[in-house]
N, CA, C and O atoms as a GROMACS GRO file, in nm:
protein
  204
    1MET      N    1   6.895  -7.533   1.030
    1MET     CA    2   6.778  -7.504   1.111
    1MET      C    3   6.669  -7.611   1.089
    1MET      O    4   6.600  -7.651   1.182
    2ILE      N    5   6.657  -7.654   0.963
    2ILE     CA    6   6.555  -7.754   0.934
    2ILE      C    7   6.597  -7.885   0.993
    2ILE      O    8   6.512  -7.956   1.045
    3VAL      N    9   6.722  -7.922   0.990
    3VAL     CA   10   6.768  -8.047   1.045
    3VAL      C   11   6.748  -8.050   1.199
    3VAL      O   12   6.700  -8.149   1.255
    4LEU      N   13   6.785  -7.941   1.264
    4LEU     CA   14   6.761  -7.930   1.403
    4LEU      C   15   6.615  -7.943   1.442
    4LEU      O   16   6.580  -8.011   1.538
    5GLY      N   17   6.531  -7.876   1.366
    5GLY     CA   18   6.387  -7.890   1.386
    5GLY      C   19   6.338  -8.030   1.375
    5GLY      O   20   6.256  -8.073   1.456
    6LEU      N   21   6.386  -8.106   1.273
    6LEU     CA   22   6.342  -8.240   1.255
    6LEU      C   23   6.397  -8.335   1.371
    6LEU      O   24   6.330  -8.429   1.414
    7ILE      N   25   6.517  -8.304   1.415
    7ILE     CA   26   6.570  -8.381   1.529
    7ILE      C   27   6.483  -8.361   1.655
    7ILE      O   28   6.449  -8.456   1.726
    8LEU      N   29   6.451  -8.238   1.678
    8LEU     CA   30   6.367  -8.205   1.791
    8LEU      C   31   6.230  -8.263   1.782
    8LEU      O   32   6.173  -8.309   1.881
    9LEU      N   33   6.175  -8.262   1.660
    9LEU     CA   34   6.042  -8.329   1.637
    9LEU      C   35   6.050  -8.476   1.674
    9LEU      O   36   5.962  -8.527   1.743
   10ILE      N   37   6.152  -8.545   1.631
   10ILE     CA   38   6.162  -8.687   1.656
   10ILE      C   39   6.184  -8.712   1.801
   10ILE      O   40   6.124  -8.802   1.858
   11LEU      N   41   6.274  -8.630   1.865
   11LEU     CA   42   6.296  -8.653   2.008
   11LEU      C   43   6.170  -8.623   2.090
   11LEU      O   44   6.142  -8.692   2.189
   12GLY      N   45   6.097  -8.522   2.050
   12GLY     CA   46   5.971  -8.491   2.120
   12GLY      C   47   5.871  -8.601   2.111
   12GLY      O   48   5.802  -8.631   2.208
   13LEU      N   49   5.863  -8.663   1.994
   13LEU     CA   50   5.770  -8.776   1.979
   13LEU      C   51   5.813  -8.899   2.048
   13LEU      O   52   5.732  -8.970   2.107
   14LEU      N   53   5.944  -8.929   2.042
   14LEU     CA   54   5.997  -9.052   2.112
   14LEU      C   55   5.994  -9.040   2.268
   14LEU      O   56   5.959  -9.135   2.339
   15LEU      N   57   6.031  -8.918   2.317
   15LEU     CA   58   6.031  -8.902   2.458
   15LEU      C   59   5.901  -8.847   2.521
   15LEU      O   60   5.891  -8.826   2.642
   16ASP      N   61   5.804  -8.825   2.432
   16ASP     CA   62   5.672  -8.776   2.469
   16ASP      C   63   5.682  -8.646   2.544
   16ASP      O   64   5.618  -8.627   2.648
   17ILE      N   65   5.766  -8.554   2.491
   17ILE     CA   66   5.783  -8.421   2.552
   17ILE      C   67   5.721  -8.323   2.449
   17ILE      O   68   5.778  -8.299   2.342
   18TYR      N   69   5.607  -8.269   2.482
   18TYR     CA   70   5.530  -8.185   2.390
   18TYR      C   71   5.604  -8.055   2.358
   18TYR      O   72   5.593  -8.006   2.246
   19VAL      N   73   5.678  -7.998   2.452
   19VAL     CA   74   5.752  -7.873   2.432
   19VAL      C   75   5.858  -7.886   2.320
   19VAL      O   76   5.874  -7.798   2.236
   20LEU      N   77   5.932  -8.005   2.324
   20LEU     CA   78   6.034  -8.025   2.221
   20LEU      C   79   5.967  -8.045   2.082
   20LEU      O   80   6.027  -8.010   1.981
   21TRP      N   81   5.850  -8.099   2.076
   21TRP     CA   82   5.780  -8.116   1.950
   21TRP      C   83   5.737  -7.983   1.894
   21TRP      O   84   5.744  -7.961   1.774
   22ILE      N   85   5.691  -7.892   1.981
   22ILE     CA   86   5.650  -7.758   1.934
   22ILE      C   87   5.772  -7.681   1.885
   22ILE      O   88   5.766  -7.620   1.778
   23ILE      N   89   5.883  -7.682   1.961
   23ILE     CA   90   6.004  -7.609   1.921
   23ILE      C   91   6.059  -7.667   1.792
   23ILE      O   92   6.105  -7.591   1.706
   24GLY      N   93   6.055  -7.795   1.776
   24GLY     CA   94   6.105  -7.854   1.650
   24GLY      C   95   6.018  -7.818   1.534
   24GLY      O   96   6.069  -7.798   1.424
   25LEU      N   97   5.888  -7.810   1.553
   25LEU     CA   98   5.797  -7.773   1.445
   25LEU      C   99   5.819  -7.627   1.403
   25LEU      O  100   5.816  -7.595   1.284
   26VAL      N  101   5.840  -7.537   1.503
   26VAL     CA  102   5.868  -7.396   1.466
   26VAL      C  103   5.998  -7.382   1.397
   26VAL      O  104   6.008  -7.310   1.298
   27LEU      N  105   6.100  -7.449   1.445
   27LEU     CA  106   6.232  -7.441   1.379
   27LEU      C  107   6.226  -7.493   1.235
   27LEU      O  108   6.283  -7.432   1.145
   28ALA      N  109   6.158  -7.601   1.214
   28ALA     CA  110   6.147  -7.658   1.080
   28ALA      C  111   6.070  -7.563   0.985
   28ALA      O  112   6.109  -7.546   0.870
   29VAL      N  113   5.964  -7.504   1.033
   29VAL     CA  114   5.891  -7.410   0.950
   29VAL      C  115   5.973  -7.285   0.919
   29VAL      O  116   5.980  -7.245   0.803
   30VAL      N  117   6.035  -7.222   1.018
   30VAL     CA  118   6.116  -7.109   0.997
   30VAL      C  119   6.234  -7.142   0.900
   30VAL      O  120   6.265  -7.064   0.810
   31GLY      N  121   6.295  -7.251   0.920
   31GLY     CA  122   6.403  -7.290   0.834
   31GLY      C  123   6.356  -7.310   0.689
   31GLY      O  124   6.425  -7.272   0.594
   32ALA      N  125   6.238  -7.368   0.674
   32ALA     CA  126   6.188  -7.386   0.536
   32ALA      C  127   6.150  -7.256   0.472
   32ALA      O  128   6.168  -7.241   0.351
   33VAL      N  129   6.098  -7.160   0.547
   33VAL     CA  130   6.063  -7.028   0.492
   33VAL      C  131   6.193  -6.952   0.456
   33VAL      O  132   6.198  -6.887   0.351
   34LEU      N  133   6.296  -6.957   0.539
   34LEU     CA  134   6.419  -6.892   0.502
   34LEU      C  135   6.488  -6.960   0.381
   34LEU      O  136   6.553  -6.892   0.301
   35TRP      N  137   6.475  -7.085   0.368
   35TRP     CA  138   6.534  -7.157   0.259
   35TRP      C  139   6.458  -7.114   0.128
   35TRP      O  140   6.519  -7.087   0.025
   36LEU      N  141   6.330  -7.110   0.136
   36LEU     CA  142   6.254  -7.067   0.016
   36LEU      C  143   6.285  -6.920  -0.024
   36LEU      O  144   6.302  -6.887  -0.142
   37LEU      N  145   6.292  -6.837   0.076
   37LEU     CA  146   6.326  -6.693   0.043
   37LEU      C  147   6.467  -6.680  -0.016
   37LEU      O  148   6.491  -6.600  -0.107
   38GLY      N  149   6.560  -6.758   0.038
   38GLY     CA  150   6.698  -6.759  -0.015
   38GLY      C  151   6.703  -6.819  -0.156
   38GLY      O  152   6.780  -6.770  -0.239
   39SER      N  153   6.627  -6.916  -0.184
   39SER     CA  154   6.630  -6.976  -0.315
   39SER      C  155   6.562  -6.894  -0.422
   39SER      O  156   6.589  -6.911  -0.541
   40MET      N  157   6.478  -6.807  -0.381
   40MET     CA  158   6.408  -6.716  -0.479
   40MET      C  159   6.503  -6.595  -0.511
   40MET      O  160   6.468  -6.512  -0.595
   41GLY      N  161   6.616  -6.585  -0.448
   41GLY     CA  162   6.699  -6.470  -0.480
   41GLY      C  163   6.690  -6.354  -0.395
   41GLY      O  164   6.762  -6.256  -0.414
   42ARG      N  165   6.599  -6.359  -0.295
   42ARG     CA  166   6.584  -6.242  -0.202
   42ARG      C  167   6.688  -6.245  -0.095
   42ARG      O  168   6.730  -6.352  -0.050
   43ALA      N  169   6.732  -6.128  -0.053
   43ALA     CA  170   6.828  -6.117   0.057
   43ALA      C  171   6.761  -6.148   0.187
   43ALA      O  172   6.659  -6.086   0.218
   44VAL      N  173   6.812  -6.239   0.265
   44VAL     CA  174   6.753  -6.272   0.394
   44VAL      C  175   6.852  -6.226   0.506
   44VAL      O  176   6.965  -6.272   0.516
   45GLY      N  177   6.803  -6.138   0.586
   45GLY     CA  178   6.883  -6.086   0.698
   45GLY      C  179   7.009  -6.012   0.650
   45GLY      O  180   7.110  -6.013   0.720
   46GLY      N  181   7.003  -5.946   0.531
   46GLY     CA  182   7.121  -5.878   0.479
   46GLY      C  183   7.215  -5.966   0.401
   46GLY      O  184   7.318  -5.918   0.354
   47ARG      N  185   7.184  -6.092   0.386
   47ARG     CA  186   7.266  -6.182   0.311
   47ARG      C  187   7.197  -6.224   0.189
   47ARG      O  188   7.075  -6.242   0.189
   48SER      N  189   7.273  -6.241   0.078
   48SER     CA  190   7.208  -6.280  -0.045
   48SER      C  191   7.188  -6.432  -0.051
   48SER      O  192   7.112  -6.482  -0.134
   49HIS      N  193   7.255  -6.505   0.036
   49HIS     CA  194   7.237  -6.655   0.048
   49HIS      C  195   7.223  -6.693   0.187
   49HIS      O  196   7.293  -6.640   0.273
   50TYR      N  197   7.130  -6.789   0.217
   50TYR     CA  198   7.106  -6.839   0.348
   50TYR      C  199   7.149  -6.983   0.351
   50TYR      O  200   7.097  -7.068   0.278
   51TYR      N  201   7.247  -7.010   0.438
   51TYR     CA  202   7.297  -7.148   0.445
   51TYR      C  203   7.244  -7.215   0.568
   51TYR      O  204   7.274  -7.332   0.592
   0.00000   0.00000   0.00000
């Protein structure tokens, strides 16, 4: 999710499409939050590991 967010951020900046930039930013932030929760040992969405 983080990688997809970064790809959309780059595409949004290169193609000057603001919507792609916003979606990429949201995906990167959500992916980072899920990654942090998973690394702290908390179950995320019923799973003990988030990949």
